[in-house]
C-alpha positions as CSV (number, residue, x, y, z in Angstrom):
1,M,0.0,0.0,0.0
2,K,1.4,3.4,-1.1
3,T,0.4,7.0,-1.6
4,G,-1.6,7.3,-4.8
5,D,-3.1,3.8,-4.7
6,L,-6.8,3.5,-5.5
7,V,-8.8,1.6,-3.0
8,R,-12.4,0.3,-2.7
9,W,-14.5,0.1,0.4
10,T,-16.5,-3.1,0.2
11,H,-18.9,-2.9,3.1
12,P,-22.3,-4.0,1.8
13,D,-24.1,-1.0,3.5
14,D,-21.7,1.7,2.2
15,E,-19.4,0.9,-0.7
16,G,-17.0,3.5,-2.1
17,V,-13.7,4.4,-3.9
18,G,-10.9,6.4,-2.6
19,I,-7.2,7.4,-3.0
20,I,-4.5,6.9,-0.4
21,L,-3.1,10.3,0.6
22,K,-0.5,9.1,3.2
23,V,0.6,5.9,4.7
24,F,1.7,5.8,8.4
25,R,4.1,3.0,9.1
26,H,3.8,2.9,12.8
27,P,2.4,-0.5,14.0
28,D,-1.3,-0.8,14.8
29,E,-3.2,-3.7,16.2
30,H,-2.7,-5.5,12.9
31,G,1.0,-4.6,12.6
32,D,0.6,-2.9,9.2
33,G,0.1,0.8,10.0
34,E,-2.6,3.1,8.8
35,A,-3.5,5.0,5.8
36,E,-5.1,8.4,5.3
37,I,-7.8,8.1,2.5
38,W,-9.8,10.6,0.6
39,W,-13.1,9.0,-0.4
40,M,-14.7,10.1,-3.7
41,P,-17.9,12.2,-3.5
42,K,-21.2,10.4,-3.5
43,E,-24.7,11.2,-2.3
44,R,-24.0,10.7,1.3
45,Y,-20.8,12.8,1.1
46,P,-21.3,15.2,-1.8
47,T,-17.8,16.8,-1.4
48,G,-16.1,13.5,-0.5
49,H,-14.5,13.0,2.9
50,R,-11.2,11.7,4.4
51,G,-10.1,9.7,7.3
52,I,-7.5,7.3,8.7
53,Y,-8.0,3.6,8.5
54,P,-6.0,0.5,9.3
55,A,-3.9,-0.4,6.3
56,R,-5.4,-3.9,6.3
57,H,-9.0,-3.2,7.0
58,R,-11.4,-6.2,6.2
59,Y,-13.7,-3.9,4.1
60,M,-10.9,-2.2,2.1
61,E,-9.1,-3.6,-1.0
62,I,-6.5,-2.1,-3.3
63,V,-7.9,-1.6,-6.8
64,N,-4.9,-0.1,-8.6
65,E,-1.4,0.2,-7.2
66,N,0.5,3.3,-7.9
67,R,3.8,2.3,-9.5
């Protein structure tokens, strides 16, 4: 997981697509760090939104890796 990767949120109640803005390498409970993600606008968030998530969250998958 790197800055610029495209990710998909796969939770059945709230799917979405976002871009990784920054990766924090400090260990979390999963040992993989965290990522700051900007989620694309949609009806629920018309201007998009951002937040920090565990790098290996069960509802998040990398769609396209930045090379």
